[in-house]
Every structure is written in structure tokens, then in C-alpha cells.
Gaussian input, Z-matrix of N, CA and C with variables (Angstrom, degrees):
# hf/3-21g

backbone

0 1
 N
 C     1     B1
 C     2     B2     1     A1
 N     3     B3     2     A2     1     D1
 C     4     B4     3     A3     2     D2
 C     5     B5     4     A4     3     D3
 N     6     B6     5     A5     4     D4
 C     7     B7     6     A6     5     D5
 C     8     B8     7     A7     6     D6
 N     9     B9     8     A8     7     D7
 C    10    B10     9     A9     8     D8
 C    11    B11    10    A10     9     D9
 N    12    B12    11    A11    10    D10
 C    13    B13    12    A12    11    D11
 C    14    B14    13    A13    12    D12
 N    15    B15    14    A14    13    D13
 C    16    B16    15    A15    14    D14
 C    17    B17    16    A16    15    D15
 N    18    B18    17    A17    16    D16
 C    19    B19    18    A18    17    D17
 C    20    B20    19    A19    18    D18
 N    21    B21    20    A20    19    D19
 C    22    B22    21    A21    20    D20
 C    23    B23    22    A22    21    D21
 N    24    B24    23    A23    22    D22
 C    25    B25    24    A24    23    D23
 C    26    B26    25    A25    24    D24
 N    27    B27    26    A26    25    D25
 C    28    B28    27    A27    26    D26
 C    29    B29    28    A28    27    D27
 N    30    B30    29    A29    28    D28
 C    31    B31    30    A30    29    D29
 C    32    B32    31    A31    30    D30
 N    33    B33    32    A32    31    D31
 C    34    B34    33    A33    32    D32
 C    35    B35    34    A34    33    D33
 N    36    B36    35    A35    34    D34
 C    37    B37    36    A36    35    D35
 C    38    B38    37    A37    36    D36
 N    39    B39    38    A38    37    D37
 C    40    B40    39    A39    38    D38
 C    41    B41    40    A40    39    D39
 N    42    B42    41    A41    40    D40
 C    43    B43    42    A42    41    D41
 C    44    B44    43    A43    42    D42
 N    45    B45    44    A44    43    D43
 C    46    B46    45    A45    44    D44
 C    47    B47    46    A46    45    D45
 N    48    B48    47    A47    46    D46
 C    49    B49    48    A48    47    D47
 C    50    B50    49    A49    48    D48
 N    51    B51    50    A50    49    D49
 C    52    B52    51    A51    50    D50
 C    53    B53    52    A52    51    D51
 N    54    B54    53    A53    52    D52
 C    55    B55    54    A54    53    D53
 C    56    B56    55    A55    54    D54
 N    57    B57    56    A56    55    D55
 C    58    B58    57    A57    56    D56
 C    59    B59    58    A58    57    D57
 N    60    B60    59    A59    58    D58
 C    61    B61    60    A60    59    D59
 C    62    B62    61    A61    60    D60
 N    63    B63    62    A62    61    D61
 C    64    B64    63    A63    62    D62
 C    65    B65    64    A64    63    D63
 N    66    B66    65    A65    64    D64
 C    67    B67    66    A66    65    D65
 C    68    B68    67    A67    66    D66
 N    69    B69    68    A68    67    D67
 C    70    B70    69    A69    68    D68
 C    71    B71    70    A70    69    D69
 N    72    B72    71    A71    70    D70
 C    73    B73    72    A72    71    D71
 C    74    B74    73    A73    72    D72
 N    75    B75    74    A74    73    D73
 C    76    B76    75    A75    74    D74
 C    77    B77    76    A76    75    D75
 N    78    B78    77    A77    76    D76
 C    79    B79    78    A78    77    D77
 C    80    B80    79    A79    78    D78
 N    81    B81    80    A80    79    D79
 C    82    B82    81    A81    80    D80
 C    83    B83    82    A82    81    D81
 N    84    B84    83    A83    82    D82
 C    85    B85    84    A84    83    D83
 C    86    B86    85    A85    84    D84
 N    87    B87    86    A86    85    D85
 C    88    B88    87    A87    86    D86
 C    89    B89    88    A88    87    D87
 N    90    B90    89    A89    88    D88
 C    91    B91    90    A90    89    D89
 C    92    B92    91    A91    90    D90
 N    93    B93    92    A92    91    D91
 C    94    B94    93    A93    92    D92
 C    95    B95    94    A94    93    D93
 N    96    B96    95    A95    94    D94
 C    97    B97    96    A96    95    D95
 C    98    B98    97    A97    96    D96
 N    99    B99    98    A98    97    D97
 C   100   B100    99    A99    98    D98
 C   101   B101   100   A100    99    D99
 N   102   B102   101   A101   100   D100
 C   103   B103   102   A102   101   D101
 C   104   B104   103   A103   102   D102
 N   105   B105   104   A104   103   D103
 C   106   B106   105   A105   104   D104
 C   107   B107   106   A106   105   D105
 N   108   B108   107   A107   106   D106
 C   109   B109   108   A108   107   D107
 C   110   B110   109   A109   108   D108
 N   111   B111   110   A110   109   D109
 C   112   B112   111   A111   110   D110
 C   113   B113   112   A112   111   D111
 N   114   B114   113   A113   112   D112
 C   115   B115   114   A114   113   D113
 C   116   B116   115   A115   114   D114
 N   117   B117   116   A116   115   D115
 C   118   B118   117   A117   116   D116
 C   119   B119   118   A118   117   D117
 N   120   B120   119   A119   118   D118
 C   121   B121   120   A120   119   D119
 C   122   B122   121   A121   120   D120
 N   123   B123   122   A122   121   D121
 C   124   B124   123   A123   122   D122
 C   125   B125   124   A124   123   D123
 N   126   B126   125   A125   124   D124
 C   127   B127   126   A126   125   D125
 C   128   B128   127   A127   126   D126
 N   129   B129   128   A128   127   D127
 C   130   B130   129   A129   128   D128
 C   131   B131   130   A130   129   D129
 N   132   B132   131   A131   130   D130
 C   133   B133   132   A132   131   D131
 C   134   B134   133   A133   132   D132
 N   135   B135   134   A134   133   D133
 C   136   B136   135   A135   134   D134
 C   137   B137   136   A136   135   D135
 N   138   B138   137   A137   136   D136
 C   139   B139   138   A138   137   D137
 C   140   B140   139   A139   138   D138
 N   141   B141   140   A140   139   D139
 C   142   B142   141   A141   140   D140
 C   143   B143   142   A142   141   D141
 N   144   B144   143   A143   142   D142
 C   145   B145   144   A144   143   D143
 C   146   B146   145   A145   144   D144
 N   147   B147   146   A146   145   D145
 C   148   B148   147   A147   146   D146
 C   149   B149   148   A148   147   D147
 N   150   B150   149   A149   148   D148
 C   151   B151   150   A150   149   D149
 C   152   B152   151   A151   150   D150
 N   153   B153   152   A152   151   D151
 C   154   B154   153   A153   152   D152
 C   155   B155   154   A154   153   D153
 N   156   B156   155   A155   154   D154
 C   157   B157   156   A156   155   D155
 C   158   B158   157   A157   156   D156
 N   159   B159   158   A158   157   D157
 C   160   B160   159   A159   158   D158
 C   161   B161   160   A160   159   D159
 N   162   B162   161   A161   160   D160
 C   163   B163   162   A162   161   D161
 C   164   B164   163   A163   162   D162
 N   165   B165   164   A164   163   D163
 C   166   B166   165   A165   164   D164
 C   167   B167   166   A166   165   D165
 N   168   B168   167   A167   166   D166
 C   169   B169   168   A168   167   D167
 C   170   B170   169   A169   168   D168
 N   171   B171   170   A170   169   D169
 C   172   B172   171   A171   170   D170
 C   173   B173   172   A172   171   D171
 N   174   B174   173   A173   172   D172
 C   175   B175   174   A174   173   D173
 C   176   B176   175   A175   174   D174
 N   177   B177   176   A176   175   D175
 C   178   B178   177   A177   176   D176
 C   179   B179   178   A178   177   D177
 N   180   B180   179   A179   178   D178
 C   181   B181   180   A180   179   D179
 C   182   B182   181   A181   180   D180
 N   183   B183   182   A182   181   D181
 C   184   B184   183   A183   182   D182
 C   185   B185   184   A184   183   D183
 N   186   B186   185   A185   184   D184
 C   187   B187   186   A186   185   D185
 C   188   B188   187   A187   186   D186
 N   189   B189   188   A188   187   D187
 C   190   B190   189   A189   188   D188
 C   191   B191   190   A190   189   D189
 N   192   B192   191   A191   190   D190
 C   193   B193   192   A192   191   D191
 C   194   B194   193   A193   192   D192
 N   195   B195   194   A194   193   D193
 C   196   B196   195   A195   194   D194
 C   197   B197   196   A196   195   D195
 N   198   B198   197   A197   196   D196
 C   199   B199   198   A198   197   D197
 C   200   B200   199   A199   198   D198
 N   201   B201   200   A200   199   D199
 C   202   B202   201   A201   200   D200
 C   203   B203   202   A202   201   D201
 N   204   B204   203   A203   202   D202
 C   205   B205   204   A204   203   D203
 C   206   B206   205   A205   204   D204
 N   207   B207   206   A206   205   D205
 C   208   B208   207   A207   206   D206
 C   209   B209   208   A208   207   D207
 N   210   B210   209   A209   208   D208
 C   211   B211   210   A210   209   D209
 C   212   B212   211   A211   210   D210
 N   213   B213   212   A212   211   D211
 C   214   B214   213   A213   212   D212
 C   215   B215   214   A214   213   D213
 N   216   B216   215   A215   214   D214
 C   217   B217   216   A216   215   D215
 C   218   B218   217   A217   216   D216
 N   219   B219   218   A218   217   D217
 C   220   B220   219   A219   218   D218
 C   221   B221   220   A220   219   D219
 N   222   B222   221   A221   220   D220
 C   223   B223   222   A222   221   D221
 C   224   B224   223   A223   222   D222
 N   225   B225   224   A224   223   D223
 C   226   B226   225   A225   224   D224
 C   227   B227   226   A226   225   D225
 N   228   B228   227   A227   226   D226
 C   229   B229   228   A228   227   D227
 C   230   B230   229   A229   228   D228
 N   231   B231   230   A230   229   D229
 C   232   B232   231   A231   230   D230
 C   233   B233   232   A232   231   D231
 N   234   B234   233   A233   232   D232
 C   235   B235   234   A234   233   D233
 C   236   B236   235   A235   234   D234
 N   237   B237   236   A236   235   D235
 C   238   B238   237   A237   236   D236
 C   239   B239   238   A238   237   D237
 N   240   B240   239   A239   238   D238
 C   241   B241   240   A240   239   D239
 C   242   B242   241   A241   240   D240
 N   243   B243   242   A242   241   D241
 C   244   B244   243   A243   242   D242
 C   245   B245   244   A244   243   D243
 N   246   B246   245   A245   244   D244
 C   247   B247   246   A246   245   D245
 C   248   B248   247   A247   246   D246
 N   249   B249   248   A248   247   D247
 C   250   B250   249   A249   248   D248
 C   251   B251   250   A250   249   D249
 N   252   B252   251   A251   250   D250
 C   253   B253   252   A252   251   D251
 C   254   B254   253   A253   252   D252
 N   255   B255   254   A254   253   D253
 C   256   B256   255   A255   254   D254
 C   257   B257   256   A256   255   D255
 N   258   B258   257   A257   256   D256
 C   259   B259   258   A258   257   D257
 C   260   B260   259   A259   258   D258
 N   261   B261   260   A260   259   D259
 C   262   B262   261   A261   260   D260
 C   263   B263   262   A262   261   D261
 N   264   B264   263   A263   262   D262
 C   265   B265   264   A264   263   D263
 C   266   B266   265   A265   264   D264
 N   267   B267   266   A266   265   D265
 C   268   B268   267   A267   266   D266
 C   269   B269   268   A268   267   D267
 N   270   B270   269   A269   268   D268
 C   271   B271   270   A270   269   D269
 C   272   B272   271   A271   270   D270
 N   273   B273   272   A272   271   D271
 C   274   B274   273   A273   272   D272
 C   275   B275   274   A274   273   D273
 N   276   B276   275   A275   274   D274
 C   277   B277   276   A276   275   D275
 C   278   B278   277   A277   276   D276
 N   279   B279   278   A278   277   D277
 C   280   B280   279   A279   278   D278
 C   281   B281   280   A280   279   D279
 N   282   B282   281   A281   280   D280
 C   283   B283   282   A282   281   D281
 C   284   B284   283   A283   282   D282
 N   285   B285   284   A284   283   D283
 C   286   B286   285   A285   284   D284
 C   287   B287   286   A286   285   D285
 N   288   B288   287   A287   286   D286
 C   289   B289   288   A288   287   D287
 C   290   B290   289   A289   288   D288
 N   291   B291   290   A290   289   D289
 C   292   B292   291   A291   290   D290
 C   293   B293   292   A292   291   D291

   B1=1.4445
   B2=1.5159
   B3=1.3091
   B4=1.4522
   B5=1.5238
   B6=1.3175
   B7=1.4570
   B8=1.5341
   B9=1.3271
   B10=1.4536
   B11=1.5201
   B12=1.3350
   B13=1.4669
   B14=1.5221
   B15=1.3311
   B16=1.4570
   B17=1.5194
   B18=1.3153
   B19=1.4671
   B20=1.5125
   B21=1.3177
   B22=1.4666
   B23=1.5275
   B24=1.3469
   B25=1.4639
   B26=1.5273
   B27=1.3173
   B28=1.4611
   B29=1.5225
   B30=1.3379
   B31=1.4534
   B32=1.5226
   B33=1.3174
   B34=1.4662
   B35=1.5286
   B36=1.3131
   B37=1.4584
   B38=1.5164
   B39=1.3143
   B40=1.4618
   B41=1.5263
   B42=1.3295
   B43=1.4652
   B44=1.5191
   B45=1.3224
   B46=1.4640
   B47=1.5236
   B48=1.3212
   B49=1.4588
   B50=1.5193
   B51=1.3201
   B52=1.4619
   B53=1.5232
   B54=1.3202
   B55=1.4626
   B56=1.5180
   B57=1.3230
   B58=1.4581
   B59=1.5255
   B60=1.3264
   B61=1.4606
   B62=1.5253
   B63=1.3180
   B64=1.4666
   B65=1.5212
   B66=1.3323
   B67=1.4564
   B68=1.5173
   B69=1.3258
   B70=1.4569
   B71=1.5215
   B72=1.3279
   B73=1.4671
   B74=1.5310
   B75=1.3117
   B76=1.4665
   B77=1.5309
   B78=1.3270
   B79=1.4563
   B80=1.5236
   B81=1.3143
   B82=1.4678
   B83=1.5156
   B84=1.2831
   B85=1.4617
   B86=1.5233
   B87=1.3165
   B88=1.4585
   B89=1.5213
   B90=1.3155
   B91=1.4598
   B92=1.5171
   B93=1.3319
   B94=1.4607
   B95=1.5193
   B96=1.3171
   B97=1.4566
   B98=1.5259
   B99=1.3177
   B100=1.4556
   B101=1.5266
   B102=1.3413
   B103=1.4663
   B104=1.5152
   B105=1.3216
   B106=1.4552
   B107=1.5156
   B108=1.3435
   B109=1.4622
   B110=1.5263
   B111=1.3177
   B112=1.4541
   B113=1.5207
   B114=1.3182
   B115=1.4666
   B116=1.5275
   B117=1.3295
   B118=1.4554
   B119=1.5153
   B120=1.3482
   B121=1.4685
   B122=1.5209
   B123=1.3249
   B124=1.4551
   B125=1.5242
   B126=1.3394
   B127=1.4626
   B128=1.5286
   B129=1.3384
   B130=1.4619
   B131=1.5212
   B132=1.3229
   B133=1.4588
   B134=1.5235
   B135=1.3200
   B136=1.4527
   B137=1.5250
   B138=1.3102
   B139=1.4601
   B140=1.5196
   B141=1.3296
   B142=1.4599
   B143=1.5141
   B144=1.3073
   B145=1.4727
   B146=1.5187
   B147=1.3259
   B148=1.4595
   B149=1.5205
   B150=1.3404
   B151=1.4538
   B152=1.5107
   B153=1.3405
   B154=1.4540
   B155=1.5233
   B156=1.3570
   B157=1.4569
   B158=1.5207
   B159=1.3114
   B160=1.4534
   B161=1.5350
   B162=1.3367
   B163=1.4642
   B164=1.5258
   B165=1.3171
   B166=1.4623
   B167=1.5325
   B168=1.3432
   B169=1.4604
   B170=1.5225
   B171=1.3248
   B172=1.4586
   B173=1.5240
   B174=1.3254
   B175=1.4654
   B176=1.5200
   B177=1.3056
   B178=1.4593
   B179=1.5226
   B180=1.3087
   B181=1.4460
   B182=1.5220
   B183=1.3273
   B184=1.4642
   B185=1.5230
   B186=1.3144
   B187=1.4578
   B188=1.5255
   B189=1.3281
   B190=1.4577
   B191=1.5172
   B192=1.3453
   B193=1.4595
   B194=1.5269
   B195=1.3205
   B196=1.4534
   B197=1.5273
   B198=1.3292
   B199=1.4649
   B200=1.5239
   B201=1.3383
   B202=1.4656
   B203=1.5271
   B204=1.3182
   B205=1.4676
   B206=1.5252
   B207=1.3203
   B208=1.4722
   B209=1.5292
   B210=1.3151
   B211=1.4628
   B212=1.5193
   B213=1.3332
   B214=1.4569
   B215=1.5255
   B216=1.3295
   B217=1.4586
   B218=1.5191
   B219=1.3387
   B220=1.4661
   B221=1.5223
   B222=1.3297
   B223=1.4558
   B224=1.5201
   B225=1.3352
   B226=1.4639
   B227=1.5194
   B228=1.3194
   B229=1.4531
   B230=1.5189
   B231=1.3200
   B232=1.4573
   B233=1.5245
   B234=1.3270
   B235=1.4587
   B236=1.5249
   B237=1.3254
   B238=1.4615
   B239=1.5291
   B240=1.3245
   B241=1.4579
   B242=1.5248
   B243=1.2890
   B244=1.4682
   B245=1.5212
   B246=1.3148
   B247=1.4554
   B248=1.5183
   B249=1.3162
   B250=1.4591
   B251=1.5178
   B252=1.3182
   B253=1.4592
   B254=1.5212
   B255=1.3157
   B256=1.4594
   B257=1.5226
   B258=1.3191
   B259=1.4569
   B260=1.5270
   B261=1.3348
   B262=1.4589
   B263=1.5105
   B264=1.3232
   B265=1.4515
   B266=1.5198
   B267=1.3253
   B268=1.4658
   B269=1.5188
   B270=1.3236
   B271=1.4591
   B272=1.5195
   B273=1.3194
   B274=1.4625
   B275=1.5201
   B276=1.3193
   B277=1.4534
   B278=1.5144
   B279=1.3027
   B280=1.4509
   B281=1.5116
   B282=1.3000
   B283=1.4530
   B284=1.5141
   B285=1.3223
   B286=1.4670
   B287=1.5288
   B288=1.3216
   B289=1.4642
   B290=1.5142
   B291=1.3059
   B292=1.4668
   B293=1.5000
   A1=109.94
   A2=116.61
   A3=120.36
   A4=111.14
   A5=114.55
   A6=121.85
   A7=108.88
   A8=116.78
   A9=122.85
   A10=109.46
   A11=117.48
   A12=121.61
   A13=109.22
   A14=116.50
   A15=121.44
   A16=110.64
   A17=116.85
   A18=122.83
   A19=107.50
   A20=116.39
   A21=122.55
   A22=106.74
   A23=116.39
   A24=120.41
   A25=109.87
   A26=116.41
   A27=123.23
   A28=109.30
   A29=116.42
   A30=120.22
   A31=109.41
   A32=115.30
   A33=120.67
   A34=109.16
   A35=117.34
   A36=121.90
   A37=114.45
   A38=118.09
   A39=122.06
   A40=109.27
   A41=115.72
   A42=117.38
   A43=109.13
   A44=115.64
   A45=121.81
   A46=109.71
   A47=116.82
   A48=122.03
   A49=104.73
   A50=117.20
   A51=120.83
   A52=112.61
   A53=114.20
   A54=122.76
   A55=106.66
   A56=115.53
   A57=121.39
   A58=108.04
   A59=115.22
   A60=119.56
   A61=110.10
   A62=115.92
   A63=122.40
   A64=108.08
   A65=115.50
   A66=120.27
   A67=109.69
   A68=115.50
   A69=121.43
   A70=108.83
   A71=117.49
   A72=120.09
   A73=112.67
   A74=116.88
   A75=120.75
   A76=110.04
   A77=116.06
   A78=121.77
   A79=107.74
   A80=115.06
   A81=120.95
   A82=107.75
   A83=116.65
   A84=120.87
   A85=108.26
   A86=115.99
   A87=121.55
   A88=109.48
   A89=115.34
   A90=120.68
   A91=110.41
   A92=115.15
   A93=122.58
   A94=109.00
   A95=116.11
   A96=121.76
   A97=107.46
   A98=116.37
   A99=123.20
   A100=108.61
   A101=116.61
   A102=121.05
   A103=109.51
   A104=115.52
   A105=122.43
   A106=106.08
   A107=115.47
   A108=121.07
   A109=110.68
   A110=115.91
   A111=122.83
   A112=107.78
   A113=116.59
   A114=122.63
   A115=112.35
   A116=116.33
   A117=121.63
   A118=115.43
   A119=117.84
   A120=121.37
   A121=109.71
   A122=116.71
   A123=121.43
   A124=109.46
   A125=116.64
   A126=120.94
   A127=111.68
   A128=117.16
   A129=122.43
   A130=107.53
   A131=115.90
   A132=121.62
   A133=107.17
   A134=116.59
   A135=119.78
   A136=110.14
   A137=116.21
   A138=122.30
   A139=107.51
   A140=116.25
   A141=120.87
   A142=109.71
   A143=115.11
   A144=122.24
   A145=105.94
   A146=116.55
   A147=122.37
   A148=112.18
   A149=115.82
   A150=121.00
   A151=115.01
   A152=117.71
   A153=120.95
   A154=107.30
   A155=119.07
   A156=119.30
   A157=111.51
   A158=116.22
   A159=122.38
   A160=108.07
   A161=118.47
   A162=120.80
   A163=114.10
   A164=118.09
   A165=118.66
   A166=112.40
   A167=117.05
   A168=121.97
   A169=108.50
   A170=116.58
   A171=119.93
   A172=113.37
   A173=118.61
   A174=120.57
   A175=110.89
   A176=115.56
   A177=121.61
   A178=109.52
   A179=116.77
   A180=122.30
   A181=106.95
   A182=121.15
   A183=125.25
   A184=111.98
   A185=114.39
   A186=121.43
   A187=108.82
   A188=116.96
   A189=122.32
   A190=107.98
   A191=116.19
   A192=119.72
   A193=109.74
   A194=116.58
   A195=123.15
   A196=107.44
   A197=116.56
   A198=121.54
   A199=107.93
   A200=118.02
   A201=120.84
   A202=112.50
   A203=115.23
   A204=121.38
   A205=109.65
   A206=115.84
   A207=123.42
   A208=112.13
   A209=115.64
   A210=122.02
   A211=110.07
   A212=116.39
   A213=121.25
   A214=107.99
   A215=116.07
   A216=122.40
   A217=108.88
   A218=115.65
   A219=121.60
   A220=108.76
   A221=115.86
   A222=121.95
   A223=105.28
   A224=116.12
   A225=120.55
   A226=110.49
   A227=114.10
   A228=121.72
   A229=108.65
   A230=116.21
   A231=121.40
   A232=109.34
   A233=116.94
   A234=122.22
   A235=108.96
   A236=116.79
   A237=122.28
   A238=112.58
   A239=116.67
   A240=122.19
   A241=109.60
   A242=116.20
   A243=122.06
   A244=107.48
   A245=115.78
   A246=119.49
   A247=110.33
   A248=115.17
   A249=121.02
   A250=110.45
   A251=115.45
   A252=119.45
   A253=109.51
   A254=116.09
   A255=122.36
   A256=109.30
   A257=116.17
   A258=121.66
   A259=109.51
   A260=116.37
   A261=121.93
   A262=110.37
   A263=115.46
   A264=123.53
   A265=107.58
   A266=116.31
   A267=121.02
   A268=106.92
   A269=115.86
   A270=119.31
   A271=109.94
   A272=113.91
   A273=121.45
   A274=107.17
   A275=115.82
   A276=121.00
   A277=107.64
   A278=116.72
   A279=117.85
   A280=113.13
   A281=113.91
   A282=122.33
   A283=109.54
   A284=115.17
   A285=121.20
   A286=108.88
   A287=115.96
   A288=122.48
   A289=109.14
   A290=117.02
   A291=122.45
   A292=111.04
   D1=162.30
   D2=-177.67
   D3=-90.97
   D4=160.37
   D5=178.99
   D6=-76.71
   D7=129.36
   D8=-177.59
   D9=-113.14
   D10=127.42
   D11=177.75
   D12=-81.77
   D13=117.38
   D14=177.06
   D15=-89.74
   D16=-31.89
   D17=174.50
   D18=-133.26
   D19=132.99
   D20=178.11
   D21=-146.97
   D22=98.70
   D23=-173.11
   D24=-148.88
   D25=174.30
   D26=176.97
   D27=-123.79
   D28=147.31
   D29=174.38
   D30=-89.05
   D31=163.25
   D32=179.05
   D33=-93.09
   D34=-150.84
   D35=-176.80
   D36=-78.40
   D37=7.24
   D38=179.09
   D39=-113.47
   D40=157.33
   D41=174.33
   D42=-102.95
   D43=159.34
   D44=-172.98
   D45=-128.41
   D46=128.76
   D47=168.72
   D48=-93.43
   D49=111.17
   D50=-168.69
   D51=-127.87
   D52=155.96
   D53=168.12
   D54=-114.34
   D55=130.33
   D56=-179.84
   D57=-118.36
   D58=130.05
   D59=-179.53
   D60=-136.61
   D61=134.83
   D62=175.47
   D63=-105.90
   D64=143.70
   D65=-177.37
   D66=-148.18
   D67=143.34
   D68=173.38
   D69=-131.22
   D70=131.57
   D71=178.46
   D72=-79.75
   D73=-5.12
   D74=-177.32
   D75=-72.81
   D76=149.19
   D77=178.22
   D78=-109.37
   D79=106.37
   D80=178.82
   D81=-165.63
   D82=162.19
   D83=179.39
   D84=-106.27
   D85=64.62
   D86=-178.74
   D87=-111.89
   D88=140.75
   D89=-179.13
   D90=-95.67
   D91=137.80
   D92=176.64
   D93=-128.67
   D94=144.00
   D95=175.21
   D96=-96.53
   D97=114.45
   D98=179.16
   D99=-100.61
   D100=129.79
   D101=178.19
   D102=-127.40
   D103=138.62
   D104=171.19
   D105=-114.59
   D106=123.75
   D107=-174.79
   D108=-121.03
   D109=139.86
   D110=172.60
   D111=-117.95
   D112=122.01
   D113=-177.69
   D114=51.32
   D115=38.36
   D116=175.93
   D117=86.41
   D118=-9.45
   D119=179.42
   D120=-98.41
   D121=130.97
   D122=179.38
   D123=-72.41
   D124=122.30
   D125=178.64
   D126=-107.58
   D127=-22.75
   D128=174.29
   D129=-138.44
   D130=132.01
   D131=177.58
   D132=-143.10
   D133=122.68
   D134=-178.72
   D135=-148.97
   D136=157.34
   D137=176.16
   D138=-96.06
   D139=133.57
   D140=177.41
   D141=-123.10
   D142=155.50
   D143=169.57
   D144=-106.67
   D145=92.77
   D146=179.69
   D147=47.56
   D148=51.36
   D149=173.82
   D150=93.58
   D151=-11.34
   D152=177.81
   D153=-102.21
   D154=120.65
   D155=-178.50
   D156=-56.45
   D157=140.30
   D158=178.08
   D159=-63.31
   D160=126.18
   D161=-176.51
   D162=-60.38
   D163=-21.15
   D164=-179.71
   D165=-79.04
   D166=-5.46
   D167=176.69
   D168=-109.20
   D169=150.13
   D170=-174.63
   D171=-87.14
   D172=-10.47
   D173=-178.81
   D174=-65.81
   D175=146.22
   D176=177.93
   D177=-120.85
   D178=148.13
   D179=176.60
   D180=-115.23
   D181=135.08
   D182=9.76
   D183=-76.73
   D184=157.41
   D185=-178.67
   D186=-95.68
   D187=126.19
   D188=176.74
   D189=-88.60
   D190=127.82
   D191=-175.18
   D192=-146.37
   D193=141.74
   D194=174.02
   D195=-96.42
   D196=119.41
   D197=-179.03
   D198=-105.12
   D199=112.25
   D200=-178.09
   D201=-66.57
   D202=165.33
   D203=176.24
   D204=-64.75
   D205=150.97
   D206=176.93
   D207=53.09
   D208=49.87
   D209=-176.69
   D210=-122.92
   D211=139.12
   D212=173.17
   D213=-83.80
   D214=126.96
   D215=179.30
   D216=-112.65
   D217=129.03
   D218=174.72
   D219=-129.49
   D220=137.68
   D221=169.77
   D222=-121.81
   D223=119.47
   D224=-176.53
   D225=-121.09
   D226=160.61
   D227=-179.56
   D228=-140.33
   D229=138.99
   D230=178.28
   D231=-136.40
   D232=123.86
   D233=178.14
   D234=-69.12
   D235=127.42
   D236=-179.15
   D237=-95.90
   D238=2.66
   D239=-178.80
   D240=-115.10
   D241=164.30
   D242=173.64
   D243=-93.93
   D244=76.28
   D245=-174.91
   D246=-144.76
   D247=-177.50
   D248=177.77
   D249=-70.44
   D250=160.17
   D251=175.74
   D252=-77.95
   D253=159.44
   D254=178.85
   D255=-126.09
   D256=162.98
   D257=176.38
   D258=-79.42
   D259=139.71
   D260=179.78
   D261=-134.81
   D262=150.75
   D263=173.49
   D264=-129.59
   D265=138.36
   D266=173.95
   D267=-123.52
   D268=131.07
   D269=177.51
   D270=-120.76
   D271=145.60
   D272=175.11
   D273=-126.06
   D274=124.17
   D275=173.45
   D276=-126.99
   D277=147.49
   D278=-179.74
   D279=177.52
   D280=-170.75
   D281=-179.49
   D282=-122.53
   D283=135.30
   D284=178.88
   D285=-93.05
   D286=131.13
   D287=176.33
   D288=-113.03
   D289=129.48
   D290=-179.38
   D291=-100.49

């Protein structure tokens, strides 16, 4: 399957200390590759089982990340199975520093 951008935005002149979390309400044992990119470079890449990090990987969700000023932020998801697509939600919460 192809990589799908769930969030594709730019920051302003402030930086953000943020937590990013992906979640799916679907019940299935399907693997997805979640990537968080800053200015096109992948800074976090992990495999999830419908929003729950795969136990064989050390990454934890939500992901704490510092997003610099004037930065393009992308959160993408790619299904690693040959199956139907599922519904996903990505949330970003954080504090803006000027």
C-alpha cells in the first residue's frame, strides 16, 4: 500500500514541544508503518498494531517531539499488510514557545 499523509502542515515563527499520537478504533491485528517527518526527513519511524506500538520495538506512543519554527511537519501511515484500510486519527497536543 502507499504512504498516506494524515498531517501535512507548517509551523510559524514559534517552536512547539508536542506529543503526537496515532489511534485507530478498529479491532484487527494489522501492522502499519507510522512516520513523523520534519522538513521531509523522517525523525520517528515505528510499526504499530492499529495505534498500539509493536512490543518488539522500543518506541512508545505518544511521541514527544520538539518542532522547530518554520518547519514542515508530516505524519504518514502505510499499511504493511494486504488488507482493507482502516480509520485513523492523529492528535497533536503541546505548548507553543515564542
